[in-house]
N, C-alpha and C positions, 0 to 999 in steps of 0.2 A: 743349710743345704739338704733338701729333701731327697731321700734315698731313691725314690722311683721316678724322679723327674730327669728326663734326658737333657743334658746340657751340651751345647756345642760351643766350644771356645776357640777363638782365633788368637794366635800368637804371631806378632810381626817378626819376632826373631827367636832364635833357639834358646837364648838365656831365659826369656820370660816364660817359655814353654816349660823349662825345667823347674822353675819356681812354682808354676801352677801344678805340675805333677807332684811335686813334694808336698804341696798343701793338701792334695787329695789323699795321697798315700799315708800321710801322718794324721789324717782325720780318724774319727772313731769308726767309720765304716770300712777302713782298710787296716793298716798296721797299728794305728793308735799311737801309744807312747813308745813302741819299739823302734829303735833306730833303723833306718832304711839305707841299704848300700846302693848308691846311685851310679857306681862306677860304670857298669855296662851300658846304662842308658846314656850317660855322658859320652862314652866312647862312640856309641852309635851316632849321637847327634853331632859329634866332632867330625865324623866321616862324611856327613851330609853337606850338600851345598848350603851356602849361607842365605841365598835368595829364595827361601821357601816359605810357604804358609802352612800352619798346622791347625787342625780342628780336633778337639778331644770329645769323644763320645762316651758319656758316663751316666749311669752304669751300663756296661755292655756284657752280654752273655756270650762268652767265648767257648766254643765246643771243646777245644783242646784242654783248657784249664778246667772246665766244668767236669770233663771226664776224669781228669786227675783228682779233682776234688772228691768225687763220689767213691772212687775205688781206693783212695788212700788218705787224703787230708781229713775227710769227715770222720775217720776212725781215730784221730788223734785227740789227746786230752785238751789241747789249746784250741779254742774256737777260731775258725778261719772263715772270712767272707767268701762267698761264691762269685761275686761280681768282679769284673775287670774294667779297665779302660781301653778304648781303641783310639789310637792317634792316627788321623788321616793326614797325608802329606800331599800338598798341592803346589802348583806353580805359584810364584809370588803375585801373579795377576789376579788370583782369587784372594781378595783381601778381607772379605767378611761373608756371612751367610747369605746376604742379599745378592752379592755378586755370584755366588754359587747357583742360586735359583735363577738369576738372569741368564745363565748359560743352558738351563734345562731345555729351552726351546730349540737349541741346536741338536744335532744328531748325537747319540751316545758316544760315537767314536770321536767326535770333535771335543766333547767335554772331557773324555778320557785322556785326550792329549795333555790336559792340564793336571791330571791325577797321577801321582807317583807311587801310590800304595799306602800301606798302613803297618803299624806295629802295636802289639798288645802289651799292656802293663798289668802285671799280676799282683795280688796282695801278699807277696812273699818278700819279707824284709831283706833277705840275703840275695835273692835272685828275682827282682821285680820285673825284669824284661822278659816278656813272653815271645810267642812266635811272631814272625813278620813276613810280609810279602811286599817287598820294596823294589821298584824298578831300578836298574843301574843308572838311569837318567838322573836320579836324585843324589848320586854320590859325586864327590869331588874327583875321585880316581875311577875312570872308566875306559881306559885304553886297552880293552880286551874284548874277546868274543866268548860267548857262553850259551848254555842251554837256558831257555826260558819257557814258561807256560802261562797261559792266560787265566786270570782269576776275575770273577764277577763279584762286585761289592755293591751294597746298598747303603746309602747315607741319607737319612731323612726322606726316604722314598725314592731317591734319585739313584738310578742304576749307573754304575761306573765300571770300567774295565782297566786292568793293569797287567802287564807282562813282567814276570819276575821269577825268581827261584825261591821256594819256601825255605825258611830258616827258623830254628828254635834253639835258644840257649838251654843248656842243661840246668836242672835244679838240684842235682846230686841225690835226689830221693826217689822221685817217680821216674826219672830218666837221667842217664849220664850221656856222654858223647856218643856212645854206640846207639842207644835208643833215639837220640836226637837225629843222628844221621839216617837211621831207618825211617823215622817218621817223615823227614823231609824228602827222602827219595821216593817213598811210597806215595806221598802226597803229590809229588811231581808227576809220577806215572799215572796215578789215579785220575788226576785232573786233565792229563794230556790225551790218554787213550781210553776208549770206552770199555775195553776188555780187562782193565785193571780197576781196583778199588782203592780209595784212600782208607787208611786205618788210623784209629785213635790209639793213644798209648795203651789202654786196657786191652784192645784187640791184639796188639803186639805181644803183650804178656800172656794172653790166652794161647796164642800160637806156640809159645815157648814152654808152656806148662808141662807138656808130655815128654819133652826132650831135655829139659834142664835138670841138673842134679843138685841145684841149690835154690834157695828161696829167691823170688824175683823182686820183692819189696822189703826194705828199701833197696834200691838198685846198687849192685856192685859192678855193673858193666856187663858186657857180653863178649864172648869169644867170636872169632871170625867164622867158625862153623855155625854158631848160633845165629849170627847175622845172615849167613847164607840160607839157613833153614827157614827163617821168617820170609825171606824174599821168595824162596822156592814155593813155600806154602801160599804165598800171595800171588802165585801164577807166573813167576819169572823163571826162566830157564838159566840158572846161574852157572857161571864159570868162575872157579876159585883159583887164583894165582898166588902161591904161597912163597915162603922163604926159600924153598928149593929151587925157585926160578932164578936164573942168572940176574944179578942186580941191574945191569944195563938193559937187558931184555925186558925186565919188569917195568922200567920206566918207558921203554919204547911201546910196550903193549898199552900202558896207560895213555900215552899220547895218541895212539891209533884210535882207541875208543873215544877219547875226547874229541878228536877230529870227526868222529862219526856221530857226534851229538848224543853219546851214551854216558850219562853220569855214572861214576863209579864210587863205591865205598872204599876208602883207602885206609888201611891200618898202618899206624906209625908206632915206632918203638925205640926206646933207648934202654940203658941199663937200669933206670929207675922206674919207668912207667910206660904205659901204652896209651894210645889215643886213636880216635876214628874221626875222619873228615870225609867230605864228598868232593871229588874233582869234577868240575862242570865246564871248564873252558880253558883258554890260554891267552897270553898276552899278544899284542899286535906288533911286537918288535920285528924289524926287517930281517929276513934270513939272508945270510951271506951266500954268494954265488959259489958254485963248485967249479974248481979249475980243471980237474981231471977226474974221470970216473963218474959215478952217480951216487946220489944220496937222497934218502927219503926224509921228509920233514920230521918224522918221529925220532930222528937222530939228533935234532937240534934241541938245545937246552933253553927253551922258552919258558917264561913264567907260566905257572899253572894257577887257574882260578879255583880256590877252595871255598866250600861252605863249611866253616869251622864254628862250632857252638861256643868257643871261647873268644871269638872275634866278631866284628861286624860282617855282614854278608859280603861276598865277592872279595875275599882276601887273596892277594897275589903273592906267590912265593916260588922259589926255584924248586924243581922236582927233587933235586938231591939235597936241598936244605929247606924242607917244608916248614920248619918251626924256628928258623934262625931269628925271626923277629920276636919270638917269645922272650929271649934272654934267659939267663939263669940256667937251672938244671934241666929244663925241658927244651933248650934251644938246639940240641944235637940229635933230635929224633930223625929216624930214617924211615922211608917207605919199605914195609916188609911184606905186605899182602894186598891183593886187590880182589874185590868182589864185583864181577861184571854181570848185571841183570840183563839177559838177552831175551829176545822174542822166541817163542816156540818154533821149532823146525829150523832154527838158525844153527846149523851143525858145524859150519866152518868158522872156528873162532879166530881171533886176531893173530895169534902166534902162527897158526897154520897158514892163514892167508898171506901173512908177511913172508914166511919162508917160501911159499909157492911163487909169489911175485919175484922174490930174489932169484929163484932158480930160472925163471923165465928171462928176467932182464940180464942175467949173467950167462945165458946160454950162448954157445959159440956161434950158432947159426942165426938166432933171432934176437940176441942180446943187444943192449944199447951200445956197447963199445964197438960193434960192427958198423954202426951208422953215425958215430960222432964221439967226441971226447968228453963233453961236459953235459950232464943231465941232472935234473932234480925230479923227484916223484912225490906223490901225495896219496897215501892209501887211506881209505875210509869206507865205512858201511853206510848204505842209504837204501831207500825203497826204490824198486824198479819204477813205480808210478811217478815218484818225485823226480827221478832222473830223466824220464821221458818228458816230463813237463819242462824241465830246464832245457832240454834239447829243442823242444818245440818253440821256445821263446828266445833262442840264441841266434842272434844275427850273424855271428861269425861262421857258423856251420853252413857249408854249401847245401843248397836245397836238395840236390839228388842224394847226397850222403845223409842228410837229415831224414828224408823219406825212408831210406833203406834202414836206418837205425831205429826209427819209430815202429817199423814193422817186425823187429826182432822180438820174439817172445821172451819175457824176463820173469824170474820168480818174484815173490813179494819183496825180498831183500836181496841186494847184490853187494859184493865187494867191488869198489871202484878204485882203480889206481890211475891217477892222472899223471901224464909224463910231460915234462917241460924241458925244452932245449935251452941250455945255458941259463940266462937270467930271465926267462919268460915267466917264471913264477911270480916275480915282482910285478910284471905287467899284466898278470892274471889272464894269460892266454896259453892254454895247454896245446901240445902238439901230438898227443897220442893218448890212448886209453887202453887199459886192460879191465875187462868185466868178468867177475867170477861169480858162480852160483853159490849163494850162502848155504844152500841145502846140500852142497856137494862135499867132497873130501879133498884131501891134500894131494891132488893129482891133476894132470892136464885135462882130464875129463870134466873138470869143473870150469874150464875156460870157456866162456861164452863168446868173447870178443877180444881181439888184440889188434889194434891199429896203431901204427907209428908213422906219422906224417903222410907219405904217399903210398904206404904199404899196408895191406890187409893180410895178416898171417893166418894160416890154416893148420889146425891140428886134428889128428884122429883120436885124441884122448890118450895116446901113448907117446907120440913124438910129433915134431913139427915136420910138415910135408913140403910146403911151398908158401909163397906169398903172391898175392895178386896186386898189381898196381892200381891205385885209385887216385882221384884228385886229392890235392893236399888237404889234410884234416887239420882244422883249428877249432877250438871251442873255448868259451869263457870258463874261468874257474867256477866250479860248483860250490855254491855258498848256502845251500838250504839248511844245513845241520846246525850251525852256530849263528846266533844273532848278535848284532852289534850296532855301531853307529851307521853302518852301511844300509840297514833297514829300519833305523830309528828305534831299535830295541823292541821290535814287535815280534811276536811268535808267529 
């Protein structure tokens, strides 16, 4: 096997792929005679669908590992290779290299329908699994909604695209769970928005040099304040929710941000240890109807989708039992802190927005109980532009109401509260909306719009004055923030 020859290998099943990877890792160009721990690679492969095809690109220059190599591994006594392997995942209809080239004549989008992403294999005998970018379409379990970002990949000159969430396991030396979470989150935002940058592991360490009171390598993990510092220096307007926050409110805040399509760094803790993960979505379980009163969906205990560096991507767990599946001494960890990376000038954060909505909907004059017995609400953050686009393409909204709403001036980001009568949340048809200015404060002056069925409520910023009758308002559930089977897992 010549070191500089790129080989593309097809495996018809996952077991033969693992045998091939073992052969390369145990060769003189990688780990040699040192035993390799395949547990995490095996766990990842077990979580993937069985009807997949794999192509191994070797050797591959991976920017993440190469960065770790030069600022840490190259200084060690034991010589370590710089090369990695990149394993591409395809639909089973791509059975060999020739069939891949047969599809090149199609549009990139069409070929990308058959491409599910990739994962890196590093020459580290204890932690060979490197970072990955794998679509939920490749996994057995995908009954959830989550944040995704598009990644462009080139294989043998062929341009491919995949929508996924970045993931990297820790190696306990150049990065632990905290640095892994930071890298994945910054990679997500840097790939999704032009005003952010992706950062390499060495970039993260340099950002912390001036604020850390201890050495950064080998890594001993990061505190929540250090995590927030890196995000802030990376251009994010962070809000930190700590152990001083009421436990149930902490979970509700997390669910509101998730519904808004804002990934969060979540700090977990028990008496023995701490851990950091990213919350990026929630399960698709049906929400029970409200018999009397009103209830926001942030109060429902749905499964949360976590990016956990100790598990395969898209791990589902209960918010109040996030590590129950670990077993042993780490199974009882609880969520103790959240780091929410917000856009600049987004001054009204989730807790304030939720409290303001509660005051409105519990108000004696304009509250929900005045107009019915059973309601559900859904509070989320989105852009004014995306919401207007959803209005424009919504066939449920009456044309005269649609034209009036499209003419309302909105800030870059808005807090949107959808209001559903009885069980209409299940039928995805909302009966009212509250729109709040995200640059405002926790007062009625931040209310841009409040419509409930056939009523348009008016406020002077201090109190409610009156309401005007309108034609009945109905609108489809807003789905822009989280991706899933409803849009074929596309960003």
